[in-house]
C-alpha positions in Angstrom: 0.2 0.1 0.1 1.3 3.2 -0.7 1.6 6.2 1.8 -0.2 9.6 1.2 3.0 11.6 0.7 3.4 9.0 -2.2 0.4 9.6 -3.6 0.3 13.5 -3.2 3.5 15.1 -4.2 4.3 18.3 -3.6 3.8 19.1 -7.5 0.2 18.1 -6.8 -0.8 20.9 -4.6 -2.0 24.5 -5.4 -2.5 26.9 -3.1 -5.0 30.0 -3.7 -6.6 29.1 -6.6 -9.3 30.9 -8.2 -12.5 29.1 -9.7 -15.7 30.4 -10.7 -17.6 27.6 -9.6 -17.4 23.6 -8.2 -16.7 22.3 -12.2 -13.8 24.7 -12.3 -12.8 23.6 -8.6 -12.9 20.1 -9.9 -10.9 20.8 -13.2 -8.3 22.7 -11.5 -7.7 19.5 -9.2 -7.9 17.1 -12.2 -5.1 19.2 -14.3 -2.9 18.5 -11.3 -3.3 14.8 -11.9 -2.9 15.3 -15.6 0.5 17.3 -15.2 1.8 14.9 -12.5 1.0 11.9 -14.6 -1.4 9.7 -12.9 -4.3 10.8 -15.4 -5.4 11.4 -18.7 -7.8 14.8 -19.4 -10.9 12.3 -19.6 -10.4 11.5 -16.0 -11.3 15.1 -14.7 -14.9 14.9 -16.9 -15.5 11.6 -15.1 -15.2 13.3 -11.7 -17.8 16.0 -12.7 -19.9 13.6 -14.1 -19.7 11.7 -10.7 -21.3 15.0 -8.9 -23.8 15.5 -11.6 -25.4 11.9 -11.4 -24.9 11.4 -7.8 -24.9 15.0 -6.2 -22.5 16.5 -3.7 -21.7 13.9 -1.6 -18.0 14.0 -2.2 -18.2 17.3 0.1 -17.2 15.3 3.2 -16.8 17.6 5.8 -17.2 21.2 6.1 -15.1 23.4 3.5 -13.9 20.0 2.2 -14.6 18.3 -1.3 -13.1 15.0 -1.9 -13.5 14.4 -5.7 -13.2 11.2 -7.6 -14.6 8.8 -10.0 -14.4 5.1 -10.5 -11.3 3.4 -11.8 -11.1 3.6 -15.6 -8.7 3.6 -18.4 -8.3 7.3 -18.2 -6.2 6.8 -14.6 -2.7 6.1 -15.3 -1.5 5.0 -11.8 -3.3 6.1 -8.6 -2.4 9.4 -7.3 -4.0 12.5 -5.9 -3.9 16.2 -6.1 -4.7 19.1 -3.9 -6.4 22.5 -4.3 -7.0 24.9 -1.8 -9.0 27.9 -3.2 -8.6 31.5 -2.8 -12.2 32.2 -2.4 -14.9 29.1 -1.4 -17.2 28.0 -4.1 -20.9 26.3 -3.9 -21.2 22.7 -4.3 -24.7 22.3 -3.4 -24.1 20.2 -0.1 -27.1 21.1 2.3 -24.3 21.3 5.6 -20.8 21.2 4.1 -20.8 24.4 2.0 -19.2 26.3 0.8 -15.5 24.3 -0.4 -12.1 25.9 0.3 -10.5 22.5 -0.1 -10.2 20.0 -2.8 -8.9 17.0 -2.6 -8.9 14.5 -5.9 -8.1 11.1 -6.2 -7.5 9.0 -8.8 -7.7 5.3 -8.3 -6.6 2.2 -10.2 -8.1 -0.1 -7.8 -9.9 -0.1 -4.4 -7.0 -1.4 -2.3 -3.7 0.4 -3.2 -4.4 3.5 -1.8 -6.2 2.7 1.5 -3.3 3.8 3.6 -3.3 7.0 2.4 -7.1 7.0 2.8 -6.3 6.4 6.3 -3.6 9.0 6.9 -5.6 11.8 5.1 -8.7 10.9 7.5 -6.6 11.1 10.5 -5.0 14.3 9.5 -8.3 16.3 8.4 -9.6 15.0 11.6 -7.2 16.7 13.6 -8.1 20.3 14.6 -4.4 21.7 14.9 -3.1 19.5 11.6 -6.4 21.1 9.8 -5.7 24.8 10.7 -1.9 24.1 9.7 -3.0 22.8 6.4 -5.3 25.6 5.8 -2.6 28.0 6.8 0.3 26.7 5.3 2.1 29.5 3.0 3.4 27.3 0.4 3.0 24.0 -1.4 6.2 22.7 0.4 5.0 23.7 3.7 1.7 21.8 3.3 3.2 18.7 1.8 5.5 18.8 5.2 2.7 19.0 7.2 0.9 16.1 5.1 4.0 13.9 5.6 3.8 14.1 9.6 5.7 16.9 10.5 4.2 19.4 13.2 3.5 23.0 12.9 6.4 25.1 14.2 4.8 27.5 16.2 6.0 26.3 19.3 2.7 25.2 20.9 1.2 21.9 21.5 -1.4 20.7 18.8 -4.9 20.9 19.8 -6.9 17.9 20.4 -10.6 17.0 19.2 -13.3 17.4 21.9 -13.7 14.1 23.4 -16.9 12.2 22.8 -19.1 10.7 25.7 -17.5 8.0 27.9 -16.3 5.0 25.8 -19.1 1.9 26.1 -18.4 -0.7 28.5 -17.6 -3.9 27.2 -20.2 -5.5 24.7 -23.5 -6.6 26.4 -26.7 -7.5 25.2 -27.5 -4.6 22.7 -24.0 -4.7 21.5 -22.0 -7.3 19.3 -21.2 -10.3 21.5 -17.7 -11.8 21.7 -19.3 -14.9 19.7 -20.7 -12.8 16.8 -18.9 -10.5 14.4 -20.9 -7.7 12.9 -20.7 -5.8 9.7 -21.2 -2.1 8.9 -21.1 -0.9 5.1 -19.8 2.7 4.8 -21.2 3.3 1.3 -20.5 6.0 -1.7 -21.0 6.4 -5.4 -17.8 4.3 -6.5 -16.8 2.5 -3.5 -13.4 3.7 -3.6 -13.4 7.3 -2.3 -15.5 8.5 0.5 -16.8 5.5 1.5 -13.1 4.4 2.2 -12.7 8.0 4.1 -15.7 7.1 6.2 -14.6 3.8 7.0 -11.2 4.6 8.2 -13.1 7.5 10.6 -15.3 4.6 12.0 -12.6 2.1 12.6 -10.8 4.7 14.7 -14.3 5.0 16.7 -14.4 1.0 17.1 -10.5 1.3 18.1 -11.0 3.4 20.9 -14.4 1.7 21.8 -12.6 -1.7 21.9 -14.6 -3.1 19.7 -12.9 -3.8 16.4 -12.8 -7.5 17.4 -16.3 -7.8 16.9 -17.2 -5.2 14.0 -16.0 -5.2 10.6 -16.4 -2.2 8.1 -16.5 -2.7 4.6 -16.3 0.3 1.9 -18.5 -0.1 -1.0 -20.7 1.7 -3.7 -24.1 2.0 -4.0 -25.1 -1.0 -6.4 -22.9 -3.4 -4.1 -24.5 -2.3 -1.0 -28.0 -2.7 -2.0 -27.0 -6.4 -2.8 -24.8 -6.8 1.0 -27.2 -5.0 3.1 -29.0 -8.0 4.3 -25.3 -9.0 5.8 -25.1 -5.3 7.5 -25.9 -4.1 10.9 -26.1 -0.7 9.2 -25.2 1.2 6.4 -23.5 4.8 7.2 -23.2 7.3 4.1 -24.1 10.9 3.1 -27.2 12.1 2.7 -27.4 12.2 -0.8 -26.0 8.5 -1.2 -28.9 7.6 1.5 -31.3 8.6 -0.8 -30.1 6.9 -3.6 -30.0 3.8 -1.6 -33.7 4.1 -0.4 -34.9 1.2 1.6 -32.6 -1.8 1.6 -34.1 -3.7 4.7 -31.3 -2.3 7.4 -30.6 1.1 9.0 -29.1 3.6 6.7 -27.4 6.0 8.9 -26.3 9.7 7.6 -23.0 11.2 8.7 -22.6 14.7 7.3 -19.0 15.0 8.5 -17.0 12.1 7.6 -13.6 13.7 9.4 -15.7 13.7 12.8 -14.8 11.2 15.3 -17.6 12.7 17.4 -20.2 12.4 14.8 -19.3 9.0 13.9 -19.2 7.9 17.6 -22.6 9.5 18.2 -23.9 7.3 15.1 -22.5 4.4 16.4 -23.9 4.6 20.0 -27.6 5.5 17.8 -26.7 2.0 16.0 -26.2 0.0 19.0 -28.4 1.9 21.6 -25.6 2.6 23.9 
């Protein structure tokens, strides 16, 4: 598996980019992946078409869009780009607009970039790191933060607010040691935002000590409908929840895919703990 710093070279980072609308914002991110040899121009059109078809579910957190599409011949190698906008643009998301950051992903398959998605989820979910990324003066400085270097301001990083107390070990309302529950995280393509949400959910399960009892699978809307009967619940965006409809299992909406506190609350609701 490739790390975030391998998939997102400093040459694929642009700051203070001007875009008139969300299509231009995605276009700027797509051009960077073309310039760095990850994709052809066609992939940019595929990312735009994904939003046109599935809605603005790619806006995974306040101000953050994660542009991507399915693996296709337009993807030459797995890669990413990072565009921080000079002025925010509207993507049409109910709660997370306007967008100031567009991170784009081109994936050759659903496995090679899982480590990078885990790293990105942790970075954007940490308030101090997110602030450092938003304030980095140059692509090189931003890339250093992505590589794990702490901001050199002499202060300790702020920590995210703690969620409610960790639940007691599994009881009757939660998974028993003898069983293994499954939760599906769902997006339009199964290789981008669903992986992002999967990593955030796994952070919460690790914190609870429930990773032995609950597995998490990232998938797309079509596969999710076939796999729903295997799951305790499906976690996704509001837009994808509308696409899924009634699948015979609870479909839980998560607004901020970077928020362990929100995912913690959704998981408590799922298991009534």
